[in-house]
C-alpha positions in Angstrom: 97.6 102.2 97.1 100.9 100.6 98.1 101.5 96.9 99.0 100.9 97.4 102.8 97.7 99.2 102.2 96.5 96.5 99.9 97.5 93.9 102.4 95.6 95.7 105.2 92.5 96.0 102.9 92.5 92.3 102.1 92.9 91.5 105.8 90.1 93.8 106.8 87.6 92.7 104.1 88.5 89.1 104.7 87.9 89.5 108.4 84.5 91.1 107.8 83.3 88.4 105.4 84.6 85.6 107.6 83.4 87.3 110.8 86.7 86.8 112.5 89.8 88.9 113.4 92.6 88.7 110.9 95.8 90.4 111.9 99.4 90.0 110.5 99.7 86.6 112.1 97.4 85.2 109.5 99.2 86.5 106.5 101.0 83.2 105.7 98.1 80.9 106.6 96.8 79.0 103.6 93.5 80.6 102.5 91.5 77.3 102.8 92.6 77.0 106.4 91.0 80.4 107.0 87.7 79.1 105.7 88.0 80.9 102.4 86.2 79.0 99.7 84.9 80.0 96.2 81.9 81.8 97.7 83.9 83.8 100.2 86.4 84.6 97.5 83.7 86.2 95.5 82.4 88.2 98.5 85.9 89.4 99.4 86.7 90.3 95.8 83.4 92.3 95.6 84.3 94.2 98.8 87.8 94.9 97.6 86.4 96.3 94.3 83.5 98.3 95.9 85.4 99.7 98.9 88.9 100.1 97.7 88.8 100.0 93.9 90.9 96.9 93.7 90.2 94.6 90.8 90.7 91.0 92.0 89.9 88.3 89.4 88.8 84.8 90.4 91.9 83.4 88.8 94.1 85.7 91.0 92.2 84.5 94.1 92.5 80.8 93.0 96.2 81.1 92.4 96.9 82.9 95.7 98.0 80.6 98.5 97.9 83.1 101.4 96.7 86.6 102.2 100.2 88.0 101.6 100.4 86.1 98.3 97.1 87.6 97.3 98.3 91.1 98.1 101.5 90.4 96.0 99.4 89.3 93.1 97.0 92.2 93.3 99.9 94.6 93.5 101.6 93.0 90.4 98.3 93.1 88.5 97.8 96.7 89.3 101.3 97.6 88.1 100.6 95.7 84.9 97.5 97.8 84.2 99.4 101.1 84.4 
């Protein structure tokens, strides 16, 4: 899965958990401003793992500032596992 696909998956799963539409205009909005807290982080991480096979640790989520930043970190972590 390439960066754009990861970004789209994070957007889609975040939108589902938050019950709102998330398009590219939200990629640079800080995660807390989107309503993402520790519980929603866990829910989104579980969806990313179960639906897309993406391993997102809590520390990765906590370090990420935006959806795009999270996609960058997930991509970098995936490259490091190979």
